[in-house]
Jmol script that loads the backbone (N, CA, C; Angstrom):
load data "model"
ATOM      1  N   MET A   1       0.806  -1.234  -0.008  1.00  0.00           N
ATOM      2  CA  MET A   1      -0.110   0.393  -0.111  1.00  0.00           C
ATOM      3  C   MET A   1       0.459   1.492   0.203  1.00  0.00           C
ATOM      4  N   THR A   2       0.447   2.457  -0.823  1.00  0.00           N
ATOM      5  CA  THR A   2       0.956   3.271  -0.773  1.00  0.00           C
ATOM      6  C   THR A   2       1.042   4.636   0.291  1.00  0.00           C
ATOM      7  N   THR A   3       1.424   5.232   0.464  1.00  0.00           N
ATOM      8  CA  THR A   3       1.002   6.289   1.293  1.00  0.00           C
ATOM      9  C   THR A   3       0.922   7.491   0.589  1.00  0.00           C
ATOM     10  N   LEU A   4       0.186   8.617   0.598  1.00  0.00           N
ATOM     11  CA  LEU A   4       0.431   9.538   0.039  1.00  0.00           C
ATOM     12  C   LEU A   4      -0.523  11.014   0.729  1.00  0.00           C
ATOM     13  N   ASP A   5       0.260  12.377   1.387  1.00  0.00           N
ATOM     14  CA  ASP A   5       0.120  12.833   1.684  1.00  0.00           C
ATOM     15  C   ASP A   5      -0.742  13.962   0.589  1.00  0.00           C
ATOM     16  N   ILE A   6      -1.983  14.551   0.661  1.00  0.00           N
ATOM     17  CA  ILE A   6      -2.639  14.942   0.006  1.00  0.00           C
ATOM     18  C   ILE A   6      -3.014  16.202   0.139  1.00  0.00           C
ATOM     19  N   LYS A   7      -3.212  17.709  -0.154  1.00  0.00           N
ATOM     20  CA  LYS A   7      -3.723  19.009   0.506  1.00  0.00           C
ATOM     21  C   LYS A   7      -4.908  19.595  -0.546  1.00  0.00           C
ATOM     22  N   LEU A   8      -5.934  19.440  -0.196  1.00  0.00           N
ATOM     23  CA  LEU A   8      -6.978  20.343  -1.122  1.00  0.00           C
ATOM     24  C   LEU A   8      -7.226  21.619  -1.050  1.00  0.00           C
ATOM     25  N   SER A   9      -7.932  22.427  -1.884  1.00  0.00           N
ATOM     26  CA  SER A   9      -8.340  23.838  -0.901  1.00  0.00           C
ATOM     27  C   SER A   9     -10.308  23.942  -2.033  1.00  0.00           C
ATOM     28  N   LEU A  10     -10.425  23.942  -0.530  1.00  0.00           N
ATOM     29  CA  LEU A  10     -12.102  23.462  -0.989  1.00  0.00           C
ATOM     30  C   LEU A  10     -12.810  24.799  -0.692  1.00  0.00           C
ATOM     31  N   PRO A  11     -13.964  25.377  -0.937  1.00  0.00           N
ATOM     32  CA  PRO A  11     -14.365  26.229  -0.626  1.00  0.00           C
ATOM     33  C   PRO A  11     -15.029  25.558   0.101  1.00  0.00           C
ATOM     34  N   GLU A  12     -15.084  26.374   2.023  1.00  0.00           N
ATOM     35  CA  GLU A  12     -15.360  25.889   3.465  1.00  0.00           C
ATOM     36  C   GLU A  12     -16.873  25.301   3.294  1.00  0.00           C
ATOM     37  N   SER A  13     -17.991  26.012   2.029  1.00  0.00           N
ATOM     38  CA  SER A  13     -19.594  25.182   2.874  1.00  0.00           C
ATOM     39  C   SER A  13     -18.952  23.807   2.172  1.00  0.00           C
ATOM     40  N   LEU A  14     -18.242  23.684   0.984  1.00  0.00           N
ATOM     41  CA  LEU A  14     -18.315  22.366   0.279  1.00  0.00           C
ATOM     42  C   LEU A  14     -17.466  21.103   1.216  1.00  0.00           C
ATOM     43  N   ALA A  15     -15.753  22.307   2.201  1.00  0.00           N
ATOM     44  CA  ALA A  15     -15.299  21.225   3.153  1.00  0.00           C
ATOM     45  C   ALA A  15     -15.965  21.251   4.245  1.00  0.00           C
ATOM     46  N   ALA A  16     -16.920  21.465   4.491  1.00  0.00           N
ATOM     47  CA  ALA A  16     -17.997  21.274   5.297  1.00  0.00           C
ATOM     48  C   ALA A  16     -18.519  20.257   5.114  1.00  0.00           C
ATOM     49  N   GLU A  17     -19.451  20.469   4.005  1.00  0.00           N
ATOM     50  CA  GLU A  17     -20.523  19.156   3.973  1.00  0.00           C
ATOM     51  C   GLU A  17     -20.051  17.887   4.016  1.00  0.00           C
ATOM     52  N   ALA A  18     -18.334  17.520   3.378  1.00  0.00           N
ATOM     53  CA  ALA A  18     -17.554  16.522   2.981  1.00  0.00           C
ATOM     54  C   ALA A  18     -17.255  15.644   3.855  1.00  0.00           C
ATOM     55  N   ALA A  19     -16.978  16.923   5.125  1.00  0.00           N
ATOM     56  CA  ALA A  19     -16.506  16.565   6.418  1.00  0.00           C
ATOM     57  C   ALA A  19     -17.950  15.987   6.689  1.00  0.00           C
ATOM     58  N   ARG A  20     -18.981  16.748   6.615  1.00  0.00           N
ATOM     59  CA  ARG A  20     -19.974  16.339   7.604  1.00  0.00           C
ATOM     60  C   ARG A  20     -20.822  15.152   7.503  1.00  0.00           C
ATOM     61  N   LEU A  21     -20.607  14.586   5.806  1.00  0.00           N
ATOM     62  CA  LEU A  21     -21.080  13.225   5.279  1.00  0.00           C
ATOM     63  C   LEU A  21     -19.935  12.178   5.703  1.00  0.00           C
ATOM     64  N   GLY A  22     -18.788  12.373   5.988  1.00  0.00           N
ATOM     65  CA  GLY A  22     -17.617  11.421   6.070  1.00  0.00           C
ATOM     66  C   GLY A  22     -16.899  11.433   4.962  1.00  0.00           C
ATOM     67  N   LEU A  23     -17.070  11.814   3.742  1.00  0.00           N
ATOM     68  CA  LEU A  23     -16.336  11.707   3.055  1.00  0.00           C
ATOM     69  C   LEU A  23     -14.771  11.789   2.440  1.00  0.00           C
ATOM     70  N   LEU A  24     -14.424  12.739   3.743  1.00  0.00           N
ATOM     71  CA  LEU A  24     -12.640  13.067   4.151  1.00  0.00           C
ATOM     72  C   LEU A  24     -12.208  11.962   4.618  1.00  0.00           C
ATOM     73  N   GLU A  25     -13.217  11.157   5.286  1.00  0.00           N
ATOM     74  CA  GLU A  25     -12.194   9.625   5.757  1.00  0.00           C
ATOM     75  C   GLU A  25     -11.298   8.947   5.103  1.00  0.00           C
ATOM     76  N   PRO A  26      -9.831   8.169   5.081  1.00  0.00           N
ATOM     77  CA  PRO A  26      -9.671   8.040   4.501  1.00  0.00           C
ATOM     78  C   PRO A  26     -10.253   6.939   3.584  1.00  0.00           C
ATOM     79  N   GLU A  27     -11.085   6.145   4.032  1.00  0.00           N
ATOM     80  CA  GLU A  27     -11.300   4.729   3.254  1.00  0.00           C
ATOM     81  C   GLU A  27     -12.999   5.323   2.278  1.00  0.00           C
ATOM     82  N   ASN A  28     -13.174   6.505   2.892  1.00  0.00           N
ATOM     83  CA  ASN A  28     -14.236   6.927   2.056  1.00  0.00           C
ATOM     84  C   ASN A  28     -13.707   7.672   0.909  1.00  0.00           C
ATOM     85  N   LEU A  29     -12.585   8.060   0.786  1.00  0.00           N
ATOM     86  CA  LEU A  29     -11.597   8.968  -0.561  1.00  0.00           C
ATOM     87  C   LEU A  29     -11.232   8.144  -0.695  1.00  0.00           C
ATOM     88  N   ARG A  30     -10.921   6.905  -0.369  1.00  0.00           N
ATOM     89  CA  ARG A  30     -10.298   5.555  -1.046  1.00  0.00           C
ATOM     90  C   ARG A  30     -11.096   4.620  -2.227  1.00  0.00           C
ATOM     91  N   ALA A  31     -12.475   4.933  -1.653  1.00  0.00           N
ATOM     92  CA  ALA A  31     -13.867   4.726  -2.156  1.00  0.00           C
ATOM     93  C   ALA A  31     -14.234   5.566  -3.512  1.00  0.00           C
ATOM     94  N   LEU A  32     -14.213   6.266  -3.331  1.00  0.00           N
ATOM     95  CA  LEU A  32     -14.546   7.845  -4.146  1.00  0.00           C
ATOM     96  C   LEU A  32     -13.360   7.251  -5.242  1.00  0.00           C
ATOM     97  N   LEU A  33     -12.537   7.357  -4.620  1.00  0.00           N
ATOM     98  CA  LEU A  33     -10.937   7.780  -6.132  1.00  0.00           C
ATOM     99  C   LEU A  33     -11.276   6.274  -6.825  1.00  0.00           C
ATOM    100  N   ALA A  34     -11.079   5.092  -6.427  1.00  0.00           N
ATOM    101  CA  ALA A  34     -11.867   3.820  -6.933  1.00  0.00           C
ATOM    102  C   ALA A  34     -13.084   3.971  -7.473  1.00  0.00           C
ATOM    103  N   ASP A  35     -13.705   4.970  -7.718  1.00  0.00           N
ATOM    104  CA  ASP A  35     -15.399   4.241  -8.114  1.00  0.00           C
ATOM    105  C   ASP A  35     -14.483   5.264  -9.774  1.00  0.00           C
ATOM    106  N   ALA A  36     -13.899   6.716  -9.343  1.00  0.00           N
ATOM    107  CA  ALA A  36     -13.354   7.371 -10.304  1.00  0.00           C
ATOM    108  C   ALA A  36     -12.301   7.134 -11.498  1.00  0.00           C
ATOM    109  N   VAL A  37     -11.429   5.756 -10.938  1.00  0.00           N
ATOM    110  CA  VAL A  37     -11.069   5.257 -11.399  1.00  0.00           C
ATOM    111  C   VAL A  37     -11.578   3.805 -12.387  1.00  0.00           C
ATOM    112  N   ARG A  38     -12.514   3.794 -12.400  1.00  0.00           N
ATOM    113  CA  ARG A  38     -13.270   2.755 -12.983  1.00  0.00           C
ATOM    114  C   ARG A  38     -14.105   3.233 -13.431  1.00  0.00           C
ATOM    115  N   THR A  39     -14.729   4.383 -13.486  1.00  0.00           N
ATOM    116  CA  THR A  39     -15.569   5.172 -14.040  1.00  0.00           C
ATOM    117  C   THR A  39     -14.530   5.386 -15.583  1.00  0.00           C
ATOM    118  N   ARG A  40     -13.763   6.301 -15.015  1.00  0.00           N
ATOM    119  CA  ARG A  40     -12.702   6.886 -16.256  1.00  0.00           C
ATOM    120  C   ARG A  40     -12.098   5.309 -17.321  1.00  0.00           C
ATOM    121  N   ARG A  41     -12.056   4.078 -16.050  1.00  0.00           N
ATOM    122  CA  ARG A  41     -11.372   3.140 -17.521  1.00  0.00           C
ATOM    123  C   ARG A  41     -12.153   2.509 -18.131  1.00  0.00           C
ATOM    124  N   LEU A  42     -13.939   2.485 -17.633  1.00  0.00           N
ATOM    125  CA  LEU A  42     -14.704   2.168 -18.531  1.00  0.00           C
ATOM    126  C   LEU A  42     -15.274   3.191 -19.489  1.00  0.00           C
ATOM    127  N   ALA A  43     -14.972   4.322 -19.653  1.00  0.00           N
ATOM    128  CA  ALA A  43     -15.202   5.459 -20.220  1.00  0.00           C
ATOM    129  C   ALA A  43     -13.690   5.340 -21.693  1.00  0.00           C
ATOM    130  N   ARG A  44     -12.731   5.501 -20.826  1.00  0.00           N
ATOM    131  CA  ARG A  44     -11.645   4.891 -22.611  1.00  0.00           C
ATOM    132  C   ARG A  44     -12.102   3.214 -22.855  1.00  0.00           C
ATOM    133  N   LEU A  45     -12.634   2.652 -22.223  1.00  0.00           N
ATOM    134  CA  LEU A  45     -13.339   1.221 -23.254  1.00  0.00           C
ATOM    135  C   LEU A  45     -14.259   1.557 -24.082  1.00  0.00           C
ATOM    136  N   ALA A  46     -15.245   2.270 -23.480  1.00  0.00           N
ATOM    137  CA  ALA A  46     -16.029   2.487 -24.414  1.00  0.00           C
ATOM    138  C   ALA A  46     -15.783   3.360 -25.823  1.00  0.00           C
ATOM    139  N   GLU A  47     -14.675   4.521 -25.529  1.00  0.00           N
ATOM    140  CA  GLU A  47     -14.420   5.098 -26.294  1.00  0.00           C
ATOM    141  C   GLU A  47     -13.373   4.357 -27.727  1.00  0.00           C
ATOM    142  N   ALA A  48     -12.804   2.863 -27.160  1.00  0.00           N
ATOM    143  CA  ALA A  48     -12.082   1.996 -27.860  1.00  0.00           C
ATOM    144  C   ALA A  48     -12.954   1.638 -28.650  1.00  0.00           C
ATOM    145  N   ARG A  49     -13.671   1.003 -27.925  1.00  0.00           N
ATOM    146  CA  ARG A  49     -14.756   0.310 -29.217  1.00  0.00           C
ATOM    147  C   ARG A  49     -15.266   1.329 -30.085  1.00  0.00           C
ATOM    148  N   ALA A  50     -15.597   2.445 -29.281  1.00  0.00           N
ATOM    149  CA  ALA A  50     -16.328   3.207 -30.296  1.00  0.00           C
ATOM    150  C   ALA A  50     -15.518   3.299 -31.735  1.00  0.00           C
ATOM    151  N   ARG A  51     -14.348   3.721 -32.049  1.00  0.00           N
ATOM    152  CA  ARG A  51     -12.957   3.519 -32.430  1.00  0.00           C
ATOM    153  C   ARG A  51     -13.183   2.347 -33.485  1.00  0.00           C
ATOM    154  N   ILE A  52     -13.574   1.739 -32.787  1.00  0.00           N
ATOM    155  CA  ILE A  52     -13.130   0.449 -33.534  1.00  0.00           C
ATOM    156  C   ILE A  52     -14.104   0.250 -34.497  1.00  0.00           C
ATOM    157  N   THR A  53     -15.284   0.405 -33.932  1.00  0.00           N
ATOM    158  CA  THR A  53     -16.707   0.244 -34.708  1.00  0.00           C
ATOM    159  C   THR A  53     -16.562   1.430 -35.774  1.00  0.00           C
ATOM    160  N   ALA A  54     -15.985   2.478 -35.421  1.00  0.00           N
ATOM    161  CA  ALA A  54     -16.348   3.209 -36.688  1.00  0.00           C
ATOM    162  C   ALA A  54     -15.367   2.957 -38.108  1.00  0.00           C
ATOM    163  N   ALA A  55     -14.337   2.413 -37.356  1.00  0.00           N
ATOM    164  CA  ALA A  55     -13.469   2.049 -38.600  1.00  0.00           C
ATOM    165  C   ALA A  55     -13.235   0.579 -39.305  1.00  0.00           C
ATOM    166  N   GLY A  56     -14.796  -0.020 -38.447  1.00  0.00           N
ATOM    167  CA  GLY A  56     -14.632  -1.173 -39.581  1.00  0.00           C
ATOM    168  C   GLY A  56     -14.206  -2.526 -38.985  1.00  0.00           C
ATOM    169  N   ILE A  57     -13.677  -2.690 -38.000  1.00  0.00           N
ATOM    170  CA  ILE A  57     -13.239  -3.887 -37.531  1.00  0.00           C
ATOM    171  C   ILE A  57     -13.987  -4.670 -37.052  1.00  0.00           C
ATOM    172  N   GLU A  58     -13.584  -5.805 -37.851  1.00  0.00           N
ATOM    173  CA  GLU A  58     -14.208  -7.562 -37.492  1.00  0.00           C
ATOM    174  C   GLU A  58     -13.638  -7.887 -35.905  1.00  0.00           C
ATOM    175  N   PRO A  59     -14.514  -7.791 -35.112  1.00  0.00           N
ATOM    176  CA  PRO A  59     -14.245  -8.136 -33.121  1.00  0.00           C
ATOM    177  C   PRO A  59     -13.397  -9.829 -34.129  1.00  0.00           C
ATOM    178  N   LEU A  60     -12.748  -9.604 -33.235  1.00  0.00           N
ATOM    179  CA  LEU A  60     -11.642 -11.540 -33.194  1.00  0.00           C
ATOM    180  C   LEU A  60     -12.601 -12.349 -32.237  1.00  0.00           C
ATOM    181  N   SER A  61     -12.841 -13.393 -32.642  1.00  0.00           N
ATOM    182  CA  SER A  61     -13.774 -14.591 -32.007  1.00  0.00           C
ATOM    183  C   SER A  61     -12.016 -15.496 -30.605  1.00  0.00           C
ATOM    184  N   MET A  62     -12.763 -16.226 -30.097  1.00  0.00           N
ATOM    185  CA  MET A  62     -11.807 -16.326 -28.436  1.00  0.00           C
ATOM    186  C   MET A  62     -11.167 -17.278 -29.032  1.00  0.00           C
ATOM    187  N   GLU A  63     -11.278 -17.755 -29.931  1.00  0.00           N
ATOM    188  CA  GLU A  63     -10.183 -18.664 -30.308  1.00  0.00           C
ATOM    189  C   GLU A  63      -9.383 -17.916 -31.765  1.00  0.00           C
ATOM    190  N   GLN A  64      -9.577 -16.992 -32.193  1.00  0.00           N
ATOM    191  CA  GLN A  64      -8.334 -15.817 -32.482  1.00  0.00           C
ATOM    192  C   GLN A  64      -7.732 -15.182 -31.411  1.00  0.00           C
ATOM    193  N   ILE A  65      -8.421 -14.822 -30.525  1.00  0.00           N
ATOM    194  CA  ILE A  65      -7.683 -14.019 -29.609  1.00  0.00           C
ATOM    195  C   ILE A  65      -6.814 -14.769 -28.616  1.00  0.00           C
ATOM    196  N   GLU A  66      -7.139 -15.797 -28.306  1.00  0.00           N
ATOM    197  CA  GLU A  66      -6.363 -17.132 -27.618  1.00  0.00           C
ATOM    198  C   GLU A  66      -5.512 -17.362 -28.717  1.00  0.00           C
ATOM    199  N   ALA A  67      -5.264 -17.197 -29.888  1.00  0.00           N
ATOM    200  CA  ALA A  67      -3.695 -18.008 -31.064  1.00  0.00           C
ATOM    201  C   ALA A  67      -3.025 -16.882 -30.627  1.00  0.00           C
ATOM    202  N   GLU A  68      -3.762 -15.578 -30.883  1.00  0.00           N
ATOM    203  CA  GLU A  68      -2.550 -14.002 -30.417  1.00  0.00           C
ATOM    204  C   GLU A  68      -1.964 -14.124 -29.056  1.00  0.00           C
ATOM    205  N   ILE A  69      -2.327 -14.330 -28.069  1.00  0.00           N
ATOM    206  CA  ILE A  69      -2.008 -14.317 -26.888  1.00  0.00           C
ATOM    207  C   ILE A  69      -0.799 -15.493 -27.175  1.00  0.00           C
ATOM    208  N   ALA A  70      -1.092 -16.600 -27.720  1.00  0.00           N
ATOM    209  CA  ALA A  70       0.132 -17.638 -27.217  1.00  0.00           C
ATOM    210  C   ALA A  70       1.220 -17.374 -28.542  1.00  0.00           C
ATOM    211  N   ALA A  71       0.880 -16.185 -29.301  1.00  0.00           N
ATOM    212  CA  ALA A  71       1.361 -16.313 -30.125  1.00  0.00           C
ATOM    213  C   ALA A  71       2.792 -15.262 -29.720  1.00  0.00           C
ATOM    214  N   ASP A  72       1.919 -13.873 -28.834  1.00  0.00           N
ATOM    215  CA  ASP A  72       2.713 -13.397 -28.600  1.00  0.00           C
ATOM    216  C   ASP A  72       3.803 -13.850 -27.384  1.00  0.00           C
ATOM    217  N   ARG A  73       3.170 -14.738 -26.578  1.00  0.00           N
ATOM    218  CA  ARG A  73       3.909 -14.964 -25.704  1.00  0.00           C
ATOM    219  C   ARG A  73       5.561 -16.262 -26.161  1.00  0.00           C
ATOM    220  N   ALA A  74       5.007 -16.731 -26.551  1.00  0.00           N
ATOM    221  CA  ALA A  74       5.909 -17.449 -27.759  1.00  0.00           C
ATOM    222  C   ALA A  74       6.795 -16.404 -28.191  1.00  0.00           C
ATOM    223  N   GLU A  75       6.805 -15.979 -28.713  1.00  0.00           N
ATOM    224  CA  GLU A  75       7.482 -14.956 -29.373  1.00  0.00           C
ATOM    225  C   GLU A  75       8.773 -13.949 -28.014  1.00  0.00           C
ATOM    226  N   GLN A  76       7.832 -13.863 -26.830  1.00  0.00           N
ATOM    227  CA  GLN A  76       8.691 -13.386 -25.479  1.00  0.00           C
ATOM    228  C   GLN A  76       8.994 -14.311 -25.517  1.00  0.00           C
ATOM    229  N   GLN A  77       8.951 -15.582 -25.442  1.00  0.00           N
ATOM    230  CA  GLN A  77       9.854 -16.652 -24.689  1.00  0.00           C
ATOM    231  C   GLN A  77      10.865 -16.817 -25.712  1.00  0.00           C
ATOM    232  N   ARG A  78      11.121 -16.853 -26.840  1.00  0.00           N
ATOM    233  CA  ARG A  78      11.960 -16.540 -28.000  1.00  0.00           C
ATOM    234  C   ARG A  78      12.990 -15.572 -27.853  1.00  0.00           C
ATOM    235  N   ALA A  79      12.764 -14.441 -27.055  1.00  0.00           N
ATOM    236  CA  ALA A  79      13.386 -13.511 -27.657  1.00  0.00           C
ATOM    237  C   ALA A  79      14.008 -13.220 -26.379  1.00  0.00           C
ATOM    238  N   ALA A  80      13.288 -14.176 -24.999  1.00  0.00           N
ATOM    239  CA  ALA A  80      13.896 -14.186 -24.045  1.00  0.00           C
ATOM    240  C   ALA A  80      15.587 -14.601 -23.611  1.00  0.00           C
ATOM    241  N   ARG A  81      15.102 -16.035 -24.373  1.00  0.00           N
ATOM    242  CA  ARG A  81      16.246 -17.260 -25.083  1.00  0.00           C
ATOM    243  C   ARG A  81      17.734 -16.667 -25.468  1.00  0.00           C
ATOM    244  N   GLY A  82      17.318 -15.463 -26.275  1.00  0.00           N
ATOM    245  CA  GLY A  82      18.514 -14.940 -27.183  1.00  0.00           C
ATOM    246  C   GLY A  82      17.943 -15.361 -28.287  1.00  0.00           C
TER     247      GLY A  82
END
end "model"
wireframe off; spacefill off
backbone 0.3
color backbone group
């Protein structure tokens, strides 16, 4: 686990309301950050899907995906051996 010291400048009314609701407690800040990270990852995934669809790229089957992964792993193993 990483410990960060964060300093925020908030309007007094927002700071007071956030404190009253317990949002400034470490476990609640962790949950808020985790939700924000998840939301942004999903948004990036949706954007990537939209770009793929717009480009007319056909989705890969599970067999094709597994074959690509196997080929990449084999290439990495060959490169590691020199």
